[in-house]
C-alpha positions in Angstrom: -76.5 33.2 5.1 -73.0 31.7 5.6 -74.3 28.5 4.3 -74.9 30.1 0.8 -71.1 31.1 1.0 -69.2 28.2 1.8 -69.5 24.5 0.5 -70.0 21.9 2.8 -66.7 20.9 3.9 -65.6 24.1 4.5 -69.1 24.3 7.2 -67.9 21.3 8.3 -64.3 22.3 9.2 -65.4 25.8 10.2 -67.5 24.2 13.0 -65.2 21.6 13.6 -62.6 24.9 14.4 -65.1 26.4 17.0 -65.9 23.0 18.7 -62.6 22.6 19.4 -61.5 25.6 20.4 -64.1 26.0 22.3 -64.5 22.9 24.0 -61.9 23.3 26.6 -61.4 27.0 27.0 -63.3 28.8 29.9 -66.2 30.5 28.8 -65.9 28.5 25.7 -69.6 27.3 26.1 -70.8 31.0 26.4 -72.8 32.0 23.6 -70.6 35.5 24.0 -67.5 33.8 23.4 -68.6 31.4 21.2 -69.8 34.6 18.7 -67.1 36.1 18.7 -64.6 33.3 18.1 -66.8 31.9 15.1 -66.9 35.2 14.1 -62.5 35.5 13.4 -62.9 32.0 11.9 -65.8 33.2 9.2 -63.4 35.9 8.5 -60.3 33.4 8.5 -62.6 31.4 5.9 -64.0 34.4 3.8 -60.4 35.7 2.9 -59.6 31.5 1.4 -57.9 30.1 4.1 -60.0 27.0 4.7 -58.4 24.5 5.8 -58.5 23.1 9.6 -55.1 24.0 10.9 -55.9 27.3 9.3 -59.5 27.7 10.3 -58.4 26.6 13.8 -55.8 29.1 14.6 -58.1 31.8 13.7 -60.2 30.8 16.8 -57.7 30.4 19.0 -56.2 33.8 18.1 -59.6 35.5 18.6 -60.0 33.4 22.1 -56.8 34.9 23.4 -57.6 38.5 22.4 -61.3 37.4 24.2 -59.6 36.0 27.0 -56.6 39.6 27.0 -59.6 41.8 26.8 -61.5 39.9 30.0 
């Protein structure tokens, strides 16, 4: 489980980054979009980059890729 891998502060930052990135995005509330963005945020956190700006940037990059692919 993801909760076992990260501390509560990192999990909170990850959730906040996901919500911020998807909040104003077209299709941002769709499950598939959120799942895609979340995977990039998780990958970022696993690499040790756990600050809110780093996680948000990873999410924004994922969203840009999702939009470009559509």
